[in-house]
C-alpha positions in Angstrom: 7.6 9.5 -15.9 7.7 10.5 -12.6 11.1 11.0 -10.5 9.3 8.5 -7.8 10.5 5.4 -10.1 11.7 2.3 -7.4 12.3 -0.4 -7.5 9.9 -2.3 -5.1 12.3 -3.6 -1.8 11.5 -4.8 1.4 12.2 -1.7 2.7 10.0 -0.4 0.2 6.8 -3.3 1.6 7.4 -1.8 4.7 7.1 1.5 4.2 4.5 1.0 3.0 3.0 -1.2 5.6 3.9 1.5 8.1 2.2 4.0 5.4 -1.3 1.8 5.6 -1.0 1.6 8.8 -0.9 4.4 10.1 -3.4 5.8 7.5 -5.7 3.5 9.4 -5.7 5.8 11.7 -7.8 8.1 9.9 -11.0 8.4 8.5 -11.8 6.2 5.4 -12.2 9.4 3.2 -8.3 10.6 4.0 -7.1 6.8 4.1 -8.3 6.6 0.5 -6.5 10.0 -0.7 -3.8 9.9 0.7 -3.2 5.7 -0.4 -3.8 7.0 -3.9 -0.8 10.0 -3.6 0.8 7.5 -2.1 0.4 4.6 -4.3 0.9 7.3 -7.6 4.4 8.0 -6.2 5.4 4.1 -7.1 6.6 3.3 -10.3 4.2 0.9 -12.0 6.5 -2.2 -11.1 7.0 -1.6 -7.9 3.4 -1.4 -7.0 1.7 -5.0 -8.8 5.0 -6.6 -6.9 3.3 -5.1 -3.6 -0.1 -6.1 -5.0 1.2 -9.5 -5.2 3.0 -9.7 -2.3 0.2 -8.7 0.4 -2.5 -10.4 -2.0 -2.9 -13.3 0.8 -2.1 -10.8 3.5 -5.0 -8.5 2.5 -7.3 -11.4 1.6 -6.7 -12.4 5.5 -7.7 -9.5 7.0 -11.1 -9.0 5.2 -11.7 -12.0 7.1 -10.4 -10.8 9.9 -12.9 -7.7 9.0 -16.4 -9.5 7.5 -16.0 -11.9 10.5 
C-alpha cells in the first residue's frame, strides 16, 4: 500500500484537472511521464472514480482535437 491512498473527492478531481492543465503546457513526453507518476500516487479506487467522472469530458476534448 502506498501512503498516497486517498478517497476520490471533488477537491482531488480539481487538483488532478489543475495538474493536467499545467502539464498540458509541457511537452508530450514530459506530460506522460509526470502524469503516470501522479496517477500512481492515487489509490486505485480514486483513479477509477476519476476516470469515470471524466470519461465524457475526455471524449469531448478528443472530438475537439480531432476536428
